[in-house]
PAFIMI-975927 format. One record per residue (C-alpha): residue in one letter; z, x, y. Coordinates in steps of 0.001 Angstrom, whole numbers, plus 500000, padded with zeros to 6 digits. Example, Ala and Ser with C-alpha at 12.3 -4.5 7.8 and 13.67 -1.06 7.14 Angstrom:
2
{node "A" {507800 512300 495500}};
{node "S" {507140 513670 498940}};
//
This chain:
413
{node "X" {261306 165735 186448}};
{node "X" {265005 165346 187029}};
{node "X" {265519 162325 189250}};
{node "X" {268083 159912 190679}};
{node "X" {268550 156300 189647}};
{node "X" {268616 153421 192113}};
{node "X" {272374 153923 192505}};
{node "X" {271737 157625 193291}};
{node "X" {273171 158874 189996}};
{node "X" {271306 161961 188712}};
{node "X" {269560 161586 185372}};
{node "X" {267373 163741 183125}};
{node "X" {265350 162390 180190}};
{node "X" {263519 164149 177373}};
{node "X" {261895 163494 174020}};
{node "X" {264587 165609 172351}};
{node "X" {267942 167076 173329}};
{node "X" {269391 170161 171672}};
{node "X" {273108 169523 171933}};
{node "X" {274007 172753 170137}};
{node "X" {272878 174801 167157}};
{node "X" {272665 172375 164264}};
{node "X" {272504 169198 166385}};
{node "X" {269265 167839 167865}};
{node "X" {268967 164300 169265}};
{node "X" {265825 162219 169629}};
{node "X" {264654 160680 172945}};
{node "X" {267687 160685 175229}};
{node "X" {268902 160703 178786}};
{node "X" {271777 162649 180355}};
{node "X" {273756 161735 183470}};
{node "X" {276275 163830 185371}};
{node "X" {278692 163489 188256}};
{node "X" {278936 165172 191646}};
{node "X" {280747 168140 190127}};
{node "X" {277800 168826 187850}};
{node "X" {279660 167715 184706}};
{node "X" {277897 165553 182112}};
{node "X" {279268 162014 181936}};
{node "X" {276820 160384 179544}};
{node "X" {274382 161294 176761}};
{node "X" {272616 158285 175254}};
{node "X" {269384 157283 173496}};
{node "X" {266504 156340 175773}};
{node "X" {262995 155171 174923}};
{node "X" {261716 154601 178484}};
{node "X" {260205 158029 179006}};
{node "X" {257080 159215 180759}};
{node "X" {254540 161157 178708}};
{node "X" {255709 164415 180304}};
{node "X" {259351 163650 179531}};
{node "X" {258559 162706 175943}};
{node "X" {256813 166043 175378}};
{node "X" {259779 168025 176751}};
{node "X" {263077 169186 175296}};
{node "X" {266410 169658 177061}};
{node "X" {268788 172375 175891}};
{node "X" {271941 174093 177145}};
{node "X" {271345 176894 179605}};
{node "X" {271380 180430 178241}};
{node "X" {274014 183065 178999}};
{node "X" {273145 186678 179803}};
{node "X" {276345 188590 179044}};
{node "X" {275230 191870 180601}};
{node "X" {272814 192498 183441}};
{node "X" {272422 194723 186478}};
{node "X" {270722 192281 188829}};
{node "X" {270670 194753 191709}};
{node "X" {268374 197097 189746}};
{node "X" {265302 194862 189864}};
{node "X" {263514 197595 191781}};
{node "X" {263383 199632 188557}};
{node "X" {260991 197201 186853}};
{node "X" {258315 199887 186475}};
{node "X" {260699 201863 184253}};
{node "X" {261449 198900 182005}};
{node "X" {257857 197776 181795}};
{node "X" {256845 201255 180637}};
{node "X" {258578 200414 177361}};
{node "X" {259452 203969 176378}};
{node "X" {261036 203152 173010}};
{node "X" {261328 205276 169900}};
{node "X" {263595 207756 171646}};
{node "X" {260827 208694 174079}};
{node "X" {263339 209525 176806}};
{node "X" {266918 210656 176391}};
{node "X" {269635 208644 178091}};
{node "X" {270844 211365 180471}};
{node "X" {267303 211943 181774}};
{node "X" {266898 208211 182290}};
{node "X" {270152 208035 184289}};
{node "X" {268833 210821 186524}};
{node "X" {265652 208862 187186}};
{node "X" {267648 205736 188038}};
{node "X" {269893 207607 190482}};
{node "X" {266893 209249 192146}};
{node "X" {265055 205945 192519}};
{node "X" {268075 204132 193966}};
{node "X" {268547 206873 196543}};
{node "X" {265182 205987 198105}};
{node "X" {265866 202266 198550}};
{node "X" {266484 200704 201916}};
{node "X" {267850 197217 202536}};
{node "X" {264520 195492 201993}};
{node "X" {263919 197241 198668}};
{node "X" {267400 196283 197487}};
{node "X" {266972 192674 198573}};
{node "X" {263560 192403 196917}};
{node "X" {264826 193961 193672}};
{node "X" {267807 191615 193476}};
{node "X" {265611 188580 194137}};
{node "X" {263153 189721 191485}};
{node "X" {265915 189993 188882}};
{node "X" {267350 186585 189735}};
{node "X" {263964 184859 189734}};
{node "X" {262982 186338 186373}};
{node "X" {266304 185445 184780}};
{node "X" {266330 181846 186002}};
{node "X" {262675 181246 185184}};
{node "X" {263437 182240 181573}};
{node "X" {266245 179679 181250}};
{node "X" {269330 181713 182125}};
{node "X" {272067 179668 183805}};
{node "X" {275000 182133 183661}};
{node "X" {275127 185917 184059}};
{node "X" {277839 188538 183758}};
{node "X" {276463 190964 186321}};
{node "X" {277517 194568 186919}};
{node "X" {277221 195129 190661}};
{node "X" {277175 198868 191272}};
{node "X" {276366 198712 194988}};
{node "X" {278052 195569 196266}};
{node "X" {274608 194187 196989}};
{node "X" {274895 191223 194607}};
{node "X" {278133 190328 196342}};
{node "X" {276412 190149 199736}};
{node "X" {272860 189006 199100}};
{node "X" {272676 186786 196005}};
{node "X" {269823 184245 196519}};
{node "X" {270703 180559 196844}};
{node "X" {268618 179469 193826}};
{node "X" {270618 181558 191379}};
{node "X" {272471 181047 188111}};
{node "X" {276244 181108 187845}};
{node "X" {277250 184736 188306}};
{node "X" {280375 186682 187469}};
{node "X" {279752 189547 189866}};
{node "X" {281688 192442 188373}};
{node "X" {282164 195168 190946}};
{node "X" {281456 198478 189262}};
{node "X" {284084 201150 189888}};
{node "X" {283532 204806 189010}};
{node "X" {285461 207745 190370}};
{node "X" {284881 210740 188074}};
{node "X" {286494 211056 184638}};
{node "X" {289807 210703 182810}};
{node "X" {290549 214317 183688}};
{node "X" {290347 213955 187433}};
{node "X" {289754 211588 190317}};
{node "X" {287599 212417 193308}};
{node "X" {286809 211266 196850}};
{node "X" {285638 207873 195535}};
{node "X" {289030 206919 194093}};
{node "X" {290583 205529 197288}};
{node "X" {287444 203502 198047}};
{node "X" {287388 202100 194494}};
{node "X" {291041 201074 194739}};
{node "X" {290328 199316 198045}};
{node "X" {287356 197494 196521}};
{node "X" {289533 196391 193612}};
{node "X" {292065 194886 196008}};
{node "X" {289318 192848 197700}};
{node "X" {288365 191037 194493}};
{node "X" {289611 187468 194141}};
{node "X" {291036 186322 190794}};
{node "X" {289092 183270 189540}};
{node "X" {292319 181312 189018}};
{node "X" {293166 181680 192711}};
{node "X" {289675 181015 194026}};
{node "X" {288132 177632 194843}};
{node "X" {285619 176236 192365}};
{node "X" {282456 178229 192798}};
{node "X" {279296 179153 190920}};
{node "X" {279875 182789 191863}};
{node "X" {283186 184441 191010}};
{node "X" {284528 187981 191088}};
{node "X" {284972 190273 188125}};
{node "X" {285431 194002 187712}};
{node "X" {283604 196714 185796}};
{node "X" {285219 200105 185309}};
{node "X" {281990 201930 184531}};
{node "X" {283155 203462 181261}};
{node "X" {286164 204799 179404}};
{node "X" {284811 208274 180177}};
{node "X" {284025 207910 183897}};
{node "X" {287164 206389 185468}};
{node "X" {290346 208282 186376}};
{node "X" {293765 207311 185057}};
{node "X" {295185 205830 188324}};
{node "X" {292130 203632 188880}};
{node "X" {292009 202469 185263}};
{node "X" {295712 201599 185356}};
{node "X" {295181 199581 188560}};
{node "X" {292320 197721 186899}};
{node "X" {294528 197051 183883}};
{node "X" {296984 195235 186138}};
{node "X" {294252 192861 187404}};
{node "X" {292521 191845 184170}};
{node "X" {293248 189744 181103}};
{node "X" {294848 186326 180868}};
{node "X" {293643 182946 182086}};
{node "X" {293656 183915 185774}};
{node "X" {292761 187599 185553}};
{node "X" {289471 189134 186550}};
{node "X" {286804 189276 183873}};
{node "X" {286546 192927 182883}};
{node "X" {283330 194398 181498}};
{node "X" {283013 198056 180488}};
{node "X" {280216 200245 179144}};
{node "X" {281705 201476 175864}};
{node "X" {280593 203668 172943}};
{node "X" {277025 203548 174204}};
{node "X" {276002 207070 173170}};
{node "X" {277133 209551 170540}};
{node "X" {277537 212146 173317}};
{node "X" {280063 209939 175137}};
{node "X" {282120 209486 171960}};
{node "X" {281932 213173 171081}};
{node "X" {283365 214157 174459}};
{node "X" {286133 211538 174411}};
{node "X" {287344 212578 170957}};
{node "X" {286813 216340 171008}};
{node "X" {285759 217426 174495}};
{node "X" {282448 218711 173129}};
{node "X" {278800 218217 173954}};
{node "X" {276723 217895 177137}};
{node "X" {279275 215668 178910}};
{node "X" {281901 218431 178887}};
{node "X" {280236 220371 181720}};
{node "X" {280623 217552 184238}};
{node "X" {283528 215470 182929}};
{node "X" {286002 218308 182376}};
{node "X" {288887 218206 179865}};
{node "X" {288790 215359 177351}};
{node "X" {291596 212806 176800}};
{node "X" {291121 213451 173049}};
{node "X" {291196 209755 172158}};
{node "X" {288681 207005 171603}};
{node "X" {287375 204893 174449}};
{node "X" {289058 201750 173094}};
{node "X" {292392 203563 172807}};
{node "X" {292176 204770 176386}};
{node "X" {291379 201265 177649}};
{node "X" {294224 199801 175604}};
{node "X" {296758 202302 176990}};
{node "X" {295801 201263 180522}};
{node "X" {296000 197536 179761}};
{node "X" {292261 197207 180310}};
{node "X" {291232 196196 176784}};
{node "X" {292776 192718 176698}};
{node "X" {289937 190178 176711}};
{node "X" {287465 192884 177727}};
{node "X" {283702 192434 177503}};
{node "X" {282574 195778 176069}};
{node "X" {278912 196601 176485}};
{node "X" {276692 198373 173927}};
{node "X" {279246 199505 171324}};
{node "X" {276642 201465 169387}};
{node "X" {279094 204078 168100}};
{node "X" {282534 202624 167335}};
{node "X" {284916 205094 165693}};
{node "X" {287635 204720 163098}};
{node "X" {290362 202351 164244}};
{node "X" {288526 201019 167292}};
{node "X" {287486 197740 165699}};
{node "X" {291121 197024 164869}};
{node "X" {292020 197637 168527}};
{node "X" {289269 195322 169748}};
{node "X" {290403 192539 167450}};
{node "X" {294079 192985 168369}};
{node "X" {293289 192822 172092}};
{node "X" {290833 189931 171896}};
{node "X" {287829 191901 173129}};
{node "X" {284161 191188 172462}};
{node "X" {281014 193342 172379}};
{node "X" {277675 192790 174128}};
{node "X" {274501 193974 172422}};
{node "X" {271308 194306 174497}};
{node "X" {268448 194240 171977}};
{node "X" {265614 194887 174433}};
{node "X" {267339 197864 176052}};
{node "X" {268380 199129 172604}};
{node "X" {264726 199081 171594}};
{node "X" {263684 200815 174832}};
{node "X" {265850 203850 174032}};
{node "X" {264831 203899 170365}};
{node "X" {268444 203776 169214}};
{node "X" {269746 203582 165661}};
{node "X" {270420 200085 164275}};
{node "X" {273260 198238 166005}};
{node "X" {276289 197776 163657}};
{node "X" {276360 193985 163931}};
{node "X" {277726 193429 160426}};
{node "X" {280706 195695 161136}};
{node "X" {281708 193602 164146}};
{node "X" {281088 190310 162350}};
{node "X" {283137 191384 159341}};
{node "X" {285960 192531 161650}};
{node "X" {286010 189137 163399}};
{node "X" {284838 190532 166750}};
{node "X" {282453 188261 168711}};
{node "X" {279077 189721 169628}};
{node "X" {277304 188442 172741}};
{node "X" {273786 189281 173919}};
{node "X" {272560 190651 177234}};
{node "X" {269467 192203 178752}};
{node "X" {270812 195194 180675}};
{node "X" {268590 195878 183705}};
{node "X" {264866 195809 184377}};
{node "X" {265129 199602 184351}};
{node "X" {265391 199570 180547}};
{node "X" {263967 196191 179589}};
{node "X" {260611 194541 180058}};
{node "X" {262167 191149 180864}};
{node "X" {265393 189331 181687}};
{node "X" {264677 186653 179104}};
{node "X" {267503 185643 176774}};
{node "X" {265072 183856 174461}};
{node "X" {263400 187224 173876}};
{node "X" {266779 188891 173335}};
{node "X" {267681 186244 170746}};
{node "X" {264344 186737 168978}};
{node "X" {264885 190502 168892}};
{node "X" {268439 189998 167630}};
{node "X" {267249 187744 164808}};
{node "X" {264632 190323 163845}};
{node "X" {266785 193449 164032}};
{node "X" {270287 192259 163114}};
{node "X" {269415 190334 159995}};
{node "X" {270608 186981 161336}};
{node "X" {268990 183549 161393}};
{node "X" {267545 181899 164464}};
{node "X" {270362 179351 164677}};
{node "X" {272970 182140 164745}};
{node "X" {270963 183956 167404}};
{node "X" {270909 180720 169439}};
{node "X" {274704 180465 169211}};
{node "X" {275075 184032 170505}};
{node "X" {273275 183165 173758}};
{node "X" {274982 179780 174212}};
{node "X" {278331 178845 172664}};
{node "X" {279581 182314 171742}};
{node "X" {278808 183787 175153}};
{node "X" {280011 180731 177083}};
{node "X" {283510 181181 175660}};
{node "X" {283876 184355 177767}};
{node "X" {282938 182786 181082}};
{node "X" {285528 181681 183670}};
{node "X" {284167 178131 183982}};
{node "X" {285828 175917 181327}};
{node "X" {283093 173294 181606}};
{node "X" {280447 175837 180569}};
{node "X" {280495 175446 176784}};
{node "X" {276944 176281 175762}};
{node "X" {276505 172664 174637}};
{node "X" {275068 169494 176164}};
{node "X" {277803 166909 175695}};
{node "X" {280117 164719 177752}};
{node "X" {282545 166908 179701}};
{node "X" {280283 169969 179632}};
{node "X" {278475 171464 182598}};
{node "X" {275039 170095 183422}};
{node "X" {273599 173585 182974}};
{node "X" {270377 172824 181167}};
{node "X" {266845 173946 180532}};
{node "X" {263727 171847 180028}};
{node "X" {261273 173338 177531}};
{node "X" {257787 172404 176404}};
{node "X" {256812 173541 172925}};
{node "X" {253200 174180 171847}};
{node "X" {251515 170841 171290}};
{node "X" {254566 169009 172601}};
{node "X" {256118 168960 169126}};
{node "X" {259824 168028 168990}};
{node "X" {262142 170798 167757}};
{node "X" {263649 170544 164289}};
{node "X" {266407 172980 165252}};
{node "X" {267631 174910 168270}};
{node "X" {265933 178096 167080}};
{node "X" {262531 176442 167594}};
{node "X" {263078 176907 171341}};
{node "X" {263175 180703 170953}};
{node "X" {259482 181059 170115}};
{node "X" {257379 183116 172539}};
{node "X" {254865 180302 173097}};
{node "X" {257365 177770 174430}};
{node "X" {257561 177261 178194}};
{node "X" {260548 176774 180460}};
{node "X" {259547 174174 183036}};
{node "X" {262833 173302 184731}};
{node "X" {266308 174844 185000}};
{node "X" {269444 173165 186324}};
{node "X" {272812 174732 187170}};
{node "X" {275716 172312 187687}};
{node "X" {273120 169541 187861}};
{node "X" {271060 171113 190643}};
{node "X" {267493 172300 190077}};
{node "X" {267216 176072 190567}};
{node "X" {263789 176492 189014}};
{node "X" {260840 174167 188521}};
{node "X" {257458 175143 187172}};
{node "X" {254724 174543 189712}};
{node "X" {252660 171470 188929}};
//
């Protein structure tokens, strides 16, 4: 439905435009330039019936995904939930499954993840790339991706044979500030505060933070067992991680310089003093409601982060622990489980998350100067939305998705 005018300028029209949470326009058209940046938003009454029944909104941001794990969809679709499988057992199943994949299985799994994410209205992803496969084989019709190379070399107590390879991979990453404008940029992901050795973590700390540093995303405080080992060296992790650093995960990251501006994933079990560290270092936390539900975890401490002034973003995690890569579903789950309204949930998957991306034009809003990253929706009965949250309902359809003004998904017919 997106088209070009007689002077070849791209234009998209709809019966309503959600500019941001709290601002919905009536029938309008949007135009953008060759860089994919919106140049005009204005009223328009000359719409086709299909355009009039549709709604344009900002694209959604998935702040944590593992796109290369699409081959694990059978695990996620099983929907274990209610603590039906412990986390360590699940990790073992993931490792075993990945060991059987050849190139075709990896390529198919990555494509499946990308297709599902885009078809659900996602236009930007912070991806944890554990194999390097996303770096090599990302499909052309993809969202913007910060491909964060995952680095893991043992534990704080010791490095192993992977350390030299991880350091070499870190050196290959290109800082966004030094790279040409691109829809795919490098980032880094030290796997966790409990699974990376001191030399590697210190090297990562020298490459992250600041306007031109690599985006840094870390699994943090995900399980009580992880926290127990970090603080006291006790529990099931002690047998394979060795001596504990006897400090919190946030403290260890801060000492290495790897907490500044960090995107910390899960954060289910923050300890005393950690929230102060996160706020001081300008870090945020990503909650993955669908994955949280899959593992049957205790309620996420959203109010603690909100009261401490720490931004919370939303992500899906992988298809290995989630039935979908749909940020509308994640926002619905967040509204239901975190005690927040639909408009706040909408902000978490648009404006709040966009602030952590390396593209300044990606604002999570549809306005002049913002990226033409947008989604066309059709609501049941073609009713116009009264608010942004109306687009989160399970019965609405995504019919078209644009990234930087280019169509990356269009519903057949």
